[in-house]
Steps between C-alpha positions, in 0.01 A plus 500: 500500500506877526802724472506849642646804326794489740571140406475585131747779550738260665471266201569788264808595700611141486474520122722805499779296654471255209363231732233387251241245612160397394279609793123453494319823581129542551320823577136497601418843352427467131553864425811526704786607263736289705322185382619557143855558621469189708408291201810629327716391788348154510599430140820313450756742364579292193715776348761416757561166328585680173776710653840341408771450751768766473855389402742445789735783571852404412653721768270407786539139388853521638352573841275195474797283405693643795229405745476148357878440501632293788866596465612663825739727306238636264490872420196699395602717200144596406351829614762755607484528876743515787509177700675376810706185537182294550351620175237713667434864389731744674353843572750779464582692823403820319154360437463392866613850603243660270227276638596592857490870420157464340367327810655762727355779295155331501476521118143422403380288210300763321427451133759668276388725210435333165849591382659365820697657785638826353809504722581139414448565130727806500774314689466205255542737198816648651634155585446393135604817316724681751446787744543760220199379304232759425198342672259711297610317180446149633168327538486215749248302702538242774396149413468165672818301414681478169213302346258769608720759336500305173118473515450874562759593234361256245144623555615860464693444175229272365240782540699805390744367239402375148376145487774249443778721641818295542639449849831328562546278799804297592557130430482331738238673711207406722237313297213708630660819381456384140133427550442833678628705211333285233166534682557871499497501120872557458721319248750320724854473359799343676860591542767273643693625797646166599705257296414144601810359336750719684294582808593862443268800495483670164299804601670775302544296179138398498369843585710660231352262246155648574606832348501328158141382527 
């Protein structure tokens, strides 16, 4: 059996999608550098068996329980999203209007700069801090989702702040946020913003307690 360079490339691309398989590869040219790479691909990737299964996400677990529930009156209280009476995601009219305007204006899909769309970033800053904010005194970048923001922020602080710098994140929070900041070399501390006994938010009390740390 002989495998061409194009076929080998396809196998490599398949690896990049985490579809790992043991595929026999033979190359007739002894001095062909692809033959060595091919032998690497043929080896069973035993290291995969040593990777532990990640813990289930307690928040997303609610969504799994919702899907498995047979009660016709069930309500999905997991991820915050607008839904219609059938439980399907409901897209806001403002979002539909924005989509329509983008199509009518023939907005292209060009790559944004590394810091993101500058107009979007400036509007986001003003939305968060008010229209009177001095933009020149605020540094901001666009990220992919809230988790992406945590990853970028954690990497930045991990590189440029002293090792072991404390970072305070709420309890409860998304489980992956804890891992993101720990893997960035930060000392993750928790503060409680929700009282499980009374089902009441305790934001200000908990945040004020941090000033004594």
